[in-house]
N, C-alpha and C positions, 0 to 999 in steps of 0.2 A: 487619506482619513480612511480607517478601519470601517468597515460597515458589516452590521450584524443584525440578528431579528431577536435577540433577547429582550424578553418583554415578561410581564407580571400575568402570565397566562398558565394554562394546565402544565406545561413543561416547565415554566420557571427557567432555571439555571440548572436544575437535576441533571444528575448523570443517568444511565441508563437503569443501573443497580437500585438507584433510590426510587425512579419511576416504578419499575416493576413492584417494590416493595409497597408503593402507595397502591397500584391496583389491586394487588394482594388484601391489603386493609380496606379496600373499595373506598378510598378517599379521593380517586379519579377513576375514570372510567377509560377503556381503551380508546372509544368513540371520541371522548374528549381530547385525548393525547393526539389521536390522528388530525381532530380539525384544528388544533392548535399549531400541529407539524405543516399541514396544508396552508395556513394562513402565513405562517412565517416564510414557508418557500415562496410565496405569491410576494410576500415583502421584500425578499432579496431576490427576486427573480432577476434581475439585471446581471447578477453573479454569472448566470449561464450554465448552472450546475445540474438542473433537470432536463433530461431529454423526454421522459413521457410519464403521466401519471394514471394510476389505476386499471382496471379496478383491484382495490386493495385486496392482497393476499394475507389471510389472517394467519398470525403465527399459533404454535400448539398452546393451548391454555394451562398447561401444565408445564411448560419450558422456564427455566430460570430467568428469562427475560420476558415474560408473558405480558402482552399488552404494549409494548414500546415499540414505536413506531421506526422504521427504516426505510433506506433505498438501497435496491440493487444495481450494481455495475452493468451498464449496456453490453454485458457479453456472457451473462447467464441467464436462463431461459426461464420466464415468470409466467405462467400461464395468464393470458388474455392481454399480455404486453408483448410490443414489438423488441426483439433483440436485435440492435443494429451493428453492435461491435464497433461503434464510431466511425463507420465509413460511408461514404457517398456512393460505393460502387454497386449499390443493389438497394431496392425499397423495401424494408423489415415491414412485415405483417405480423399481428399477434400471434403468439405461438400457442400451440394446443393444451401443453402440459408442463409443470415443472419439470427443469433437470434436476441432476441427481445434488449440485451444490445448492439451489433453492430449497431442495426438500431439507437438506440438514440446516439451512440457515433459519427456516421456518419452525424446525425441530426445537429452535432454541427459545423459541416464543416470541421471537421480534415478527412484526408484521410489515410486509413490503408495500409501500404505497405507489413506488414509481421506479424509474430508472435515472441513473446518474451519468453524466457526461463523461466521455474519455476519448483520446485520439485514436486514429484508425488503427483497429486491431491491438491496440496497446503498444506501439512500437516506438513512441514518441516519449519523451521525459517531460513534456509540457501537454495541456487539454487545450489544444487549439485546432480542431478539425479544419481541414481545408475546405473552404467554401462555407462553413457554418461558425456560430457563434463562439468566441473563445469561453472556457472558464476562467473566472477572475477570482484572484487572492483575496479573501476577506480583509485581509491585515493591510493590503495596499492594492486595489482594483487594477492598477495597472502592471502588475506584476502576474508571473504565473504561479498556479497552485500545485504545479508539479503534475506528474503524470505516473502510469496512466489513469490510476485512481483518482485523479484530479478532482472530479465532481464530486465524488464522496468526501475527499478532503473539505470542499468548499462548504457542503451541507453540515457538517459536525464542526467545522469552525465557526461558521456563521450562526450556529445555534438552531439551524432547522429541526435536526434530529440529534441525539446524544451519541449513536453510533451508526456506522454505515459500511455496507458491505462493499470490500476491495480484495482484488487479487493482485498477484507479485509474480513476474516472470523474470525480474531482473533489478528490481527495487521499486515496484508499482504500489506498494503498501506504505512503504518507508519513505520514499520520495516526496509524497504529498503530505504524508504526517510532518516530516522535516519544514516543508514549505508553509504549513498551515499550523504549525504550533500545537500537534497532535501526538498521540500515542499511536504507533503502527507496528503491531507484533506480525511478522511473518513466521507463519508455522512451519517447521520442517516437514520433508517430503513424506507423504504417506499419514501425517498427524491427523488431516480432516480425509473427508471422501475425495476421491481424486477427480480432479476436473478435466472432463471428456477433451477439451483442447490439449491439455500438457499430456493425457494418457496415451496420446496418438503418438508422440514423439520419441525418437531416440533415447533423449534424455528429457524428463520431465521438470521443466523449470518451474512451474506454474503451481503456487499456494493461494488458496482463499484464505479470507480472514475479515476484520473491521479495521477501520480507524475510529478511535474513539478521544473523549478529553479526560479520561481517567484511567489509570492502570487497572483499576478493580473492573471497569467495564470489558477491557481485554481479556483480562483473567477469566471472569465470569461468561463471557462469550465462549472461551477455548473449552471451559470445564461443561458448559451446554451442550457444546458440540460434541464432545467425548462421550457425553451420556447417550447421544444418538447412536455414535459409531466409534468404538475405542479398537485401534489398530493393536493387536497382540504382538506383533514386532517392535514395537516400542513401548518403553516404559510408560505407565500410567502418570497422569498429571495429577487429576483431581482440580479441585477449587483451591487456588492459592490466594489467599488472604492478607497478606502482608509480608514483611520481610522475614528472612531466617536468622539465626544465631551464628551461623557458621560463616568464616571469614575467607574470602576467596583469593586466589592468586588471578590477576587480572593484565593481560597484555596490552599495551598502549601503541597504536599505530595512528602516525600524523600524515605521513606522505601514502600518495595514492599509488597502486599498482599500475595506473595508466600512464604515471609519469607526470600527470598533472599538478601543478601547485596548489595546496591548499590555501584557500583565501585566510588572510590574517586574523579576521574576526571568527571564523569558523575555528581556525585552529586554538584560539584563546578560548573559545567555549568547550572545547575538548579538553584542554589541560585544566580547565576550572573544573570540569567533572571529574577529572584524575584526581584532584586535590581533596574534593568533596568524597570520593570512595575511600581514599587514605584516612581521612578523617572519621569516615566509619568504620576503620578498622581494615580494610582490605589492603593487600599489597599490590601495586601497580608499578609494572616495569616494562621498559622498550620489547616490542616483539616485531616478528616480520610475517608478512602473509606468504604463503606458498605457492606464489604464482609465479611460472618460468615465462621466458620471453615470449612465448607464443600465447599466452593466455588471451591477451586483448584480440589478437587478431583472429583467433580462432572463435571467441566469443561474438565477435562481429560477423565471421563468416555464418555461424550458426543461427544469429540473428537475421541474416539473409535467407537462410534456409526457411525460417518461418514465414517471411514475407513471399517467398518462392512457393510454397503450400497454399499460403491464402488465395493468391492468385490463381493458382492451377486447380484447386478444388474448389472455389468459393461458388460456382454454378452446382455443384452437387450436394454442398453442406449448406449453403445459405439460399439457394434461388436460382430460377432458370435465367431472371434478369441481371445476374451478376455480371459485371462488365469489368475485368480488371485494367483495363484503360483508363477507367474512372479513379483508380486509387491514386492515393497523393504521392507527393514528389519523392519522400523519404521512403515510402514501400517501394516505389519505382527503384531508386537508387539502391537499396538493399537486394532486391531480386535481382539487379542487374550484377551486382557483386557477385552473388551465389551463382549465377551461372557460371562466372569465371573459376570459382571455386568448386564447383561441383565434382570434377573428378577426386579431390582431396577429400570429399565426405567421410568415408573410413577413418581417415588419419585425424581429422579434426575431432569427431566423435570420440574415437579412443584417446586422444590428448586430453579431452575434456572430461571423461569419466576416471582418469588418473589422477585429477585434482582431488576428487574424493577422499582419496588415501591421502594425500599430501596436506590436505585440510584436516583431516583428523589427526595427523602428528602435530599440530599446533596446540591441542588440548591435551598433550600428553604433559606439557609443561605450564599450561595456564588453564583455569575453569572457564575464563571469559576473554574476550577482547573487545576494546574500547577502540573506537575511531570517529571519524566524522561520518554524515550519511552522505553528504554530497562535497563536492569540493569548495562550492560559493553558495551563498543563499539565492534564493528565488530570482531569476532575471526578468527583466522586461519582457511583456508580451511581444512577440515577435522574434526574439532573440533565437528561439527554436522552433520556429513555426516551420511546417513542412514546405512553405514557399521558397525558403532560404536555398540557395543551390547546395545539392547533395553534399559534396565534397566539403563545404565549408560547415554545412549543418553537422555531417559526421564528427568534424574536428571539436565543432563546440560541445558536441552530447559526450564526447570522450574526455573534455575537460570538466565536465560537471556530475556525469555519473560515474563516480570514479571508484567506489566502494562498496556497492550492493551486490551486483552480480555474481560474486564469488559464492555467497550463500546460496544461490538459487542453483549453481552447478554442483556444488556439494551436497545440496539437498538437507541444509542444516537451516536451524532458527535464527532469525535476526530480530532486533527490535529498535525502533528509532524512538527517542524521548525528546521532549522540548528541552532546550539547554540555553534559554537566554535569549537574547535579539542584538540585531547589529545596532549601530549608533541611529541609525533610521526607522529603528522598530520592527525590521523584518525577524520572523522567526528563526533561529538556527537549531538544527537538531544533531544529537550525537547517537552513534549506534553502537549496540553490543550484540556481540555474535557468542553464539555457544556452541558445544559439540551436538552432533545429531542425536536427537531427542530429549535435549536438556532445555526446553522452554521453560521447566519450572526455576531454574537458576536466573533465567533473564527476568522473570516475572517479579522474584524476590528482590533482586537488586534494583527494578524499576519502583518497586513499592518503597524501598528506602530512599532513593532519590527523590521521588514525588513527596515524601514526608520530611525530608531535610529542605529541600528546594521547592516549594509547590510551584506548579506551572502558571504561568502567565495568563491570564484570561481577556479576552478580546473586549468584554464588557465593562473591564475595569480600566481600559484606556481611556483618559479624558479627551473631550472635544477640544478641537484647536479653538 
């Protein structure tokens, strides 16, 4: 049975754009919105989405989303709050100053009330920290909400806040969006301020953004962030406010580059979306993703590099009490894999960098590409838990996270959108990919799909 906190309070069922407009008209105060969000968080506390609360970091009063409450993922630095990266390997303490991602987040006007739960260092595709409570999917609390921004997905889907900060190094904005019936836009590389964790890597996979319940919230957040800092190397986006008139060539991909079969209900949702796009006047035709036989192995090896770096630099970056022996089973398995692959690091990085050119080639024939987000809907809690033996867990992850990592390696934007539900009521997401720098086309098509097929609302599901 779905669990949510929607009620007749200051937040109502408004999205962030509506709430910001109400604040500007002085129909509601930021303090009233904050109090309502904190009360809602307590109401659905059993979903396990919140790590820490307060002190509130107030957003810029002139931001497009001024006065709207939100939560930050537990891997960006918010002054006065602990930043634990989802791991039990050290004891986080309140940080002294905002990090660059937080500064940009606050510049949009959003006020940060606390931090949201994530798996250890964002490595897993479920939010089930080893030794800690899992985050639970509001649509079915026995299911995963996805990851690594799983706590953010729970808070937005359950109605605690209209948008929540998220970041994405292999699908971590788009996966919880798909699992929780939300909009999840992963901006392209360089669109927002660099995440310090990604900026230190040979290939920066990480993009920050939000998960939301409406397309206009994601579009407004991106416009507000761009006002704070625009990358002159990318075309400007501005505020996208609806569909465009132009008709696009959209490639259709149904089968995963990992070889994992796409679940029949997921496949049906993607095909139904393709028919909707054709009804709207777009051309949809089969396409191929530019992934060679080595991509999956190279990506997993690179994933292992991230675990290796977390283990070897943790004391320096996070605290003297950091103990890599306390990292979870998935992190240990990935680190050991990378130890074996370490001599091939230059080859792995070189091959992954070549993917960027191959990806760009797809968009000489297509404007966008439509695919699933995941190969199957949200699994039961425990299916991807870090206590599952590493080899089996990796097999399950590759059979699940089948489509999203390509955008991270290519540095390209992608968006997850709600596209119906399984027979049991679980959300299904579809994914649209665009060329580097073309977030605008993603948002314009997303607006059109939302208008044609309004997204399911958890508060509308009748009680049994």
